C-alpha positions as CSV (number, residue, x, y, z in Angstrom):
1,M,0.0,0.0,0.0
2,A,1.3,3.4,-0.9
3,T,2.3,5.9,1.8
4,P,-0.9,7.9,2.6
5,R,-0.7,11.6,1.6
6,H,-3.4,13.0,3.9
7,R,-3.0,12.9,7.6
8,V,-6.6,11.7,8.1
9,T,-5.8,8.7,5.9
10,A,-2.6,8.2,7.9
11,A,-4.3,8.5,11.2
12,T,-7.0,6.0,10.1
13,A,-4.3,3.5,9.2
14,Q,-2.7,4.0,12.6
15,M,-5.9,3.5,14.4
16,R,-6.6,0.3,12.5
17,S,-3.1,-0.9,13.4
18,V,-3.6,-0.1,17.1
19,A,-7.0,-1.9,17.0
20,D,-5.3,-4.9,15.4
21,S,-2.7,-5.0,18.1
22,V,-5.3,-5.5,20.8
23,A,-7.8,-7.6,18.9
24,D,-6.9,-10.8,20.7
25,A,-5.8,-9.2,24.0
26,S,-7.4,-10.8,27.0
27,V,-9.4,-8.5,29.3
28,W,-9.9,-10.8,32.2
29,S,-7.3,-8.9,34.3
30,L,-9.2,-5.6,34.2
31,D,-10.7,-4.8,37.5
32,A,-14.2,-3.3,37.8
33,D,-13.1,0.4,37.9
34,E,-10.7,0.0,35.0
35,A,-13.2,-1.9,32.9
36,H,-15.8,0.8,33.5
37,T,-13.3,3.6,32.6
38,T,-12.1,1.8,29.5
39,L,-15.7,1.2,28.3
40,V,-16.5,4.8,28.7
41,E,-13.4,5.9,26.8
42,L,-14.1,3.4,24.0
43,T,-17.6,4.8,23.7
44,R,-16.1,8.3,23.4
45,L,-13.5,7.1,20.9
46,E,-16.3,5.4,18.9
47,A,-18.1,8.8,18.7
48,Q,-14.9,10.6,17.6
49,V,-14.4,8.0,14.9
50,A,-18.0,8.3,13.8
51,A,-17.6,12.1,13.5
52,L,-14.5,11.6,11.3
53,K,-16.3,9.0,9.2
54,L,-19.2,11.3,8.6
55,R,-17.0,14.2,7.6
56,V,-15.2,11.9,5.1
57,A,-18.5,10.5,3.8
58,A,-19.9,14.0,3.2
59,H,-16.7,15.0,1.4
60,A,-16.7,11.8,-0.7
61,E,-20.3,12.4,-1.8
62,S,-19.4,16.0,-2.9
63,V,-16.3,15.1,-4.9
64,D,-17.0,11.6,-6.3
65,T,-18.7,11.7,-9.7
66,R,-19.9,8.1,-9.1
67,D,-22.4,7.1,-6.5
68,A,-20.0,7.3,-3.6
69,T,-22.6,6.2,-1.1
70,A,-23.6,3.1,-3.0
71,A,-19.9,2.2,-3.4
72,W,-19.3,2.7,0.3
73,A,-22.3,0.6,1.3
74,H,-21.2,-2.2,-1.1
75,A,-17.6,-2.3,0.1
76,T,-18.5,-2.3,3.8
77,R,-21.6,-4.6,3.5
78,Q,-23.9,-1.9,4.8
79,T,-27.4,-1.7,3.6
80,P,-27.9,1.2,1.1
81,R,-30.5,2.6,3.5
82,T,-28.0,2.8,6.4
83,A,-25.3,4.4,4.3
84,K,-27.7,7.0,2.9
85,G,-28.9,7.8,6.4
86,L,-25.3,8.4,7.6
87,V,-24.5,10.6,4.6
88,K,-27.7,12.6,5.2
89,L,-26.7,13.1,8.8
90,A,-23.1,14.1,7.7
91,Q,-24.5,16.7,5.4
92,A,-26.8,18.0,8.1
93,L,-24.0,18.3,10.6
94,E,-22.2,20.7,8.3
95,A,-24.9,23.2,9.2
96,H,-24.7,22.4,12.9
97,P,-21.1,23.0,13.9
98,V,-21.7,23.0,17.7
99,T,-23.2,19.5,17.4
100,A,-20.4,18.3,15.0
101,D,-17.7,19.6,17.4
102,A,-19.3,17.9,20.4
103,L,-19.5,14.6,18.5
104,A,-15.9,15.0,17.4
105,A,-14.8,15.6,21.0
106,G,-16.7,12.4,22.2
107,H,-19.2,14.4,24.2
108,L,-22.1,13.2,22.2
109,N,-22.8,9.8,20.7
110,L,-24.2,9.3,17.2
111,D,-27.8,8.8,18.4
112,Q,-27.7,12.0,20.4
113,A,-26.2,13.9,17.5
114,R,-29.0,12.7,15.3
115,V,-31.7,13.8,17.8
116,V,-30.1,17.3,18.2
117,V,-30.0,17.9,14.5
118,H,-33.6,16.8,13.9
119,A,-34.9,18.8,16.9
120,V,-33.1,22.0,15.8
121,D,-34.2,21.5,12.1
122,D,-37.8,21.2,13.3
123,L,-37.8,24.7,14.8
124,P,-39.7,27.3,12.8
125,D,-37.5,29.6,10.6
126,S,-39.4,32.6,11.9
127,I,-37.6,32.5,15.3
128,G,-34.4,33.7,13.6
129,P,-30.8,32.3,13.5
130,E,-29.8,33.6,16.9
131,L,-32.5,31.7,18.7
132,I,-31.8,28.6,16.6
133,A,-28.1,28.7,17.6
134,Q,-29.2,29.2,21.2
135,A,-31.5,26.1,21.0
136,E,-28.6,24.0,19.6
137,D,-26.3,25.1,22.4
138,H,-29.0,24.3,25.0
139,L,-29.7,20.8,23.6
140,V,-26.0,19.9,23.3
141,G,-25.6,20.9,26.9
142,L,-28.5,18.7,28.0
143,A,-27.0,15.8,26.1
144,R,-24.3,15.5,28.8
145,D,-27.0,14.3,31.2
146,H,-29.6,12.7,29.0
147,H,-29.6,9.8,26.6
148,A,-31.1,10.0,23.1
149,G,-34.6,9.0,24.1
150,A,-34.9,11.6,26.9
151,L,-33.2,14.1,24.6
152,R,-35.8,13.6,21.9
153,I,-38.6,14.5,24.4
154,L,-36.7,17.6,25.6
155,G,-36.1,18.6,22.0
156,R,-39.8,18.8,21.4
157,R,-40.0,21.5,24.2
158,L,-37.0,23.6,23.0
159,L,-39.2,26.6,22.4
160,E,-40.3,26.7,26.0
161,V,-36.7,27.7,26.9
162,I,-35.8,30.0,24.0
163,A,-39.2,31.4,22.9
164,P,-42.0,30.4,25.4
165,D,-44.7,32.4,23.7
166,L,-44.3,30.2,20.6
167,A,-43.9,26.9,22.3
168,D,-47.5,25.6,22.5
169,A,-48.4,26.5,18.9
170,H,-45.2,24.9,17.6
171,E,-45.7,21.7,19.5
172,A,-49.3,21.5,18.3
173,A,-48.1,21.9,14.7
174,L,-45.5,19.2,15.3
175,L,-48.1,16.8,16.6
176,E,-50.5,17.5,13.7
177,R,-47.7,16.8,11.3
178,E,-46.7,13.6,13.1
179,E,-50.2,12.4,13.2
180,A,-50.7,13.1,9.5
181,D,-47.4,11.3,8.7
182,A,-48.5,8.3,10.9
183,L,-51.9,8.1,9.2
184,A,-50.2,8.2,5.8
185,A,-47.9,5.4,6.9
186,C,-50.7,3.1,8.1
187,R,-50.2,-0.4,6.7
188,L,-51.8,-3.8,7.0
189,K,-50.2,-6.7,5.2
190,A,-51.7,-10.1,5.6
191,R,-51.7,-13.5,3.8
192,F,-53.0,-16.9,4.6
193,D,-50.3,-19.6,4.8
194,D,-50.6,-23.3,4.3
195,H,-51.0,-24.1,8.1
196,G,-54.3,-22.6,9.0
197,R,-52.9,-19.2,9.9
198,L,-53.1,-15.6,8.8
199,V,-49.6,-14.0,8.8
200,G,-48.9,-10.3,8.4
201,S,-47.6,-7.1,9.9
202,F,-49.1,-3.6,10.5
203,V,-48.2,0.0,11.2
204,L,-50.6,2.1,13.2
205,P,-50.5,5.7,14.6
206,H,-49.9,6.1,18.4
207,L,-53.5,6.6,19.2
208,H,-54.8,3.5,17.4
209,G,-51.8,1.5,18.6
210,A,-52.6,2.4,22.2
211,M,-56.2,1.5,21.7
212,L,-55.3,-1.9,20.3
213,L,-52.7,-2.7,23.0
214,K,-55.1,-1.7,25.8
215,A,-57.8,-3.9,24.3
216,V,-55.6,-7.0,23.9
217,T,-53.8,-6.5,27.2
218,A,-57.2,-6.6,28.9
219,F,-58.0,-9.9,27.3
220,A,-54.5,-11.1,28.2
221,A,-54.8,-10.1,31.9
222,P,-54.1,-13.0,34.3
223,N,-57.6,-13.1,35.7
224,H,-59.2,-13.2,32.3
225,R,-56.7,-15.9,31.1
226,A,-57.4,-17.9,34.2
227,A,-61.1,-17.9,33.3
228,T,-60.4,-18.8,29.7
229,D,-57.4,-21.2,30.0
230,G,-57.7,-22.5,33.6
231,A,-55.9,-21.5,36.8
232,E,-53.0,-23.8,36.3
233,A,-52.3,-22.6,32.8
234,A,-52.6,-19.0,34.0
235,K,-50.0,-19.6,36.7
236,Q,-47.5,-20.9,34.1
237,T,-47.9,-17.7,32.0
238,A,-47.9,-15.2,34.9
239,G,-46.1,-11.9,34.5
240,R,-46.0,-9.7,31.4
241,P,-48.1,-10.9,28.5
242,T,-46.1,-13.0,26.0
243,P,-46.6,-12.7,22.2
244,E,-48.6,-15.9,22.4
245,R,-51.0,-14.5,25.1
246,L,-51.4,-11.3,23.2
247,G,-52.1,-13.2,20.0
248,R,-54.8,-15.3,21.7
249,A,-56.2,-12.1,23.3
250,F,-56.4,-10.6,19.8
251,C,-58.4,-13.6,18.6
252,E,-60.8,-13.2,21.4
253,L,-61.1,-9.4,20.7
254,L,-62.1,-10.2,17.1
255,E,-64.6,-12.8,18.2
256,R,-66.3,-10.2,20.4
257,L,-66.5,-7.4,17.8
258,P,-70.2,-6.6,17.2
259,A,-70.8,-7.4,13.6
260,T,-73.9,-5.2,13.4
261,S,-71.8,-2.1,14.1
262,L,-69.4,-2.8,11.2
263,P,-69.7,-1.2,7.8
264,K,-71.5,-3.2,5.1
265,A,-69.4,-5.3,2.6
266,G,-71.3,-6.7,-0.4
267,G,-74.6,-5.5,0.9
268,T,-74.3,-7.2,4.3
269,N,-72.5,-6.5,7.5
270,A,-68.9,-7.8,7.6
271,T,-70.0,-11.2,8.9
272,V,-68.4,-14.6,8.4
273,V,-70.7,-17.1,6.7
274,V,-70.2,-20.7,7.8
275,T,-71.4,-23.4,5.3
276,L,-71.9,-26.9,6.6
277,S,-74.0,-30.0,6.1
278,Y,-77.0,-30.7,8.3
279,E,-75.3,-33.8,9.7
280,T,-72.3,-31.7,10.8
281,L,-74.5,-29.1,12.3
282,V,-76.4,-31.6,14.6
283,G,-73.2,-33.4,15.5
284,Q,-73.8,-36.6,13.5
285,L,-70.7,-36.1,11.4
286,E,-67.5,-35.0,13.1
287,T,-64.9,-35.6,10.4
288,A,-66.1,-33.1,7.8
289,G,-64.5,-29.6,7.7
290,V,-66.7,-26.6,7.9
291,I,-66.3,-24.1,5.1
292,L,-66.2,-20.3,5.6
293,D,-67.2,-17.9,2.9
294,T,-63.5,-16.9,2.6
295,G,-62.8,-20.5,1.3
296,H,-61.0,-21.6,4.5
297,R,-62.0,-24.4,6.8
298,I,-62.6,-24.7,10.6
299,S,-63.5,-27.8,12.7
300,P,-67.1,-28.6,13.4
301,G,-66.5,-28.1,17.1
302,E,-65.2,-24.6,16.5
303,A,-68.2,-23.8,14.4
304,R,-70.7,-25.0,17.1
305,R,-68.8,-23.0,19.7
306,L,-69.1,-19.8,17.6
307,A,-72.7,-20.5,16.9
308,C,-73.5,-19.8,20.6
309,Q,-71.7,-16.5,20.9
310,A,-70.2,-15.0,17.8
311,G,-71.8,-13.2,14.8
312,I,-71.7,-16.0,12.2
313,I,-74.4,-16.9,9.8
314,P,-74.8,-20.7,9.2
315,A,-75.8,-21.8,5.7
316,V,-77.1,-25.3,6.1
317,L,-77.0,-27.4,3.0
318,G,-79.0,-30.6,2.1
319,T,-77.7,-33.6,0.2
320,R,-78.0,-31.8,-3.1
321,S,-76.2,-28.7,-1.8
322,E,-79.5,-26.8,-1.8
323,V,-79.8,-24.2,1.1
324,L,-82.1,-25.7,3.7
325,D,-81.8,-22.8,6.1
326,L,-79.9,-19.5,6.0
327,G,-79.7,-18.7,9.7
328,H,-79.7,-15.4,11.4
329,R,-78.3,-14.0,14.6
330,T,-81.6,-14.1,16.6
331,R,-80.2,-17.3,18.1
332,L,-77.9,-15.1,20.2
333,F,-79.0,-14.2,23.7
334,T,-79.9,-10.5,24.0
335,P,-78.1,-8.2,26.5
336,A,-81.2,-8.3,28.7
337,Q,-81.2,-12.2,28.7
338,H,-77.5,-12.2,29.5
339,L,-78.2,-9.9,32.5
340,A,-80.9,-12.2,33.7
341,L,-78.6,-15.2,33.4
342,A,-76.0,-13.3,35.3
343,L,-78.4,-12.5,38.1
344,R,-79.6,-16.1,38.2
345,D,-76.3,-18.1,37.8
346,K,-74.0,-15.6,39.4
347,H,-70.9,-17.2,37.8
348,C,-69.9,-19.9,35.4
349,T,-72.1,-23.0,35.8
350,E,-69.4,-25.5,35.4
351,P,-68.8,-27.2,38.8
352,G,-65.8,-25.7,40.5
353,C,-65.5,-22.7,38.3
354,D,-66.2,-19.2,39.7
355,A,-65.6,-17.0,36.7
356,P,-67.8,-14.0,37.1
357,P,-70.7,-13.3,34.6
358,W,-68.9,-10.5,32.7
359,R,-66.3,-13.1,31.6
360,C,-68.9,-15.7,30.6
361,H,-70.7,-16.6,27.4
362,A,-74.4,-17.4,27.3
363,H,-74.7,-21.1,26.3
364,H,-77.7,-23.1,25.0
365,D,-78.2,-26.3,27.1
366,Q,-80.0,-27.8,24.1
367,E,-77.9,-26.7,21.2
368,W,-79.4,-24.1,19.0
369,S,-78.4,-26.3,16.0
370,R,-80.7,-29.0,17.4
371,G,-83.6,-26.7,17.7
372,G,-82.9,-25.4,21.2
373,P,-84.7,-22.1,21.9
374,T,-82.9,-18.9,22.9
375,D,-84.5,-18.4,26.2
376,L,-83.6,-18.4,29.9
377,A,-84.8,-22.0,30.5
378,N,-82.4,-23.3,27.9
379,G,-79.5,-21.0,28.7
380,R,-76.7,-20.9,31.2
381,L,-73.4,-19.2,31.7
382,L,-70.1,-20.8,30.7
383,C,-66.7,-19.2,30.9
384,P,-64.8,-19.2,27.6
385,R,-62.6,-22.1,28.6
386,H,-65.5,-24.4,29.6
387,H,-67.6,-23.2,26.7
388,H,-64.7,-24.1,24.3
389,L,-64.2,-27.5,26.0
390,H,-67.9,-28.2,26.0
391,H,-68.2,-27.9,22.2
392,R,-65.0,-29.7,21.4
393,H,-64.9,-32.5,23.9
394,Q,-67.9,-32.6,26.2
395,P,-71.4,-33.5,24.9
396,T,-74.4,-31.9,26.5
397,K,-75.3,-33.7,29.8
398,P,-79.0,-34.6,30.0
399,G,-80.6,-33.1,33.0
400,Y,-77.7,-30.8,33.7
401,H,-79.0,-27.6,35.4
402,P,-77.2,-24.4,36.3
403,R,-76.1,-23.8,39.8
404,T,-78.0,-21.3,41.9
């Protein structure tokens, strides 16, 4: 390799050489204090190297007639997005010398520098260059005591320090812009796989994300899960909700959505239509899959469970596939009937289960699919777990009456 002509190039080679010399050095002999001090100094060195790298990246982009950023990303195996983001930050730092100097001195890390630049650039131009410079000085000073996350929050309130009379209007404008950007970024991607699942991802604004999390967290709460899954299962999943518990809670939330309040699709409310044979409906045939109007299948037990509680429409077919009966949701117990069942049964009617009424489903003793009426004499409360078990594994017990 030729002797480097520029001192930055020479210094970079020297730093690489020094780093190589300690690459395999053991650190076991460092005591706690020295390890802490070394770690802090390495972090500051990392910030200084990052500052130098950004300066060189901005220069390369300005003098290279090729796509310098793409070449850099390819040579270092960075993603093009990462490299472009660093070049953009490097160019922004040229207009923020106070932040650039603090990064070069190791007083800021890269995340803090990025927050300072964004916060200052978000200030309205109407406040003038002097106040903008004051804001940058103030935020760089705060960075000595606050990490990037806290600094981002403080950056939103910069005007309260340098121009208090403009602060509220500016923050309101920032929030409106943020909300508009979040709404424009809303996404829902989903596809059915070959294993009976819907797989996807989504992006929501803060408001709707908070609404969703609050709803599924309520369904994932330990007490509710104990009523649904059983006390022993709930003990094993105690603590913060896991992705699995939140997923099951999301399923329960969807089952409880009132279909009558949803917009119409194809002339009807957005309701799942279940197509099944008469024999499957009355439980004479357990092996046949039940077809949804989406083309997917569910088990007969799942269909019978949903028939008690959820807003599905059963389309019962005869031997020639003619429609024998297109059901309707009048089979569901009304809110008034559910209240009457709550006053009478007081809790889940399964022996040994004390799940309160507000966690229970209203269940037909004589199944609705077998002609059972939707009235109090034929109804009783079952918690979600026992309701599910009843339709999947436990046939109706003749002469079984709710507890009082």
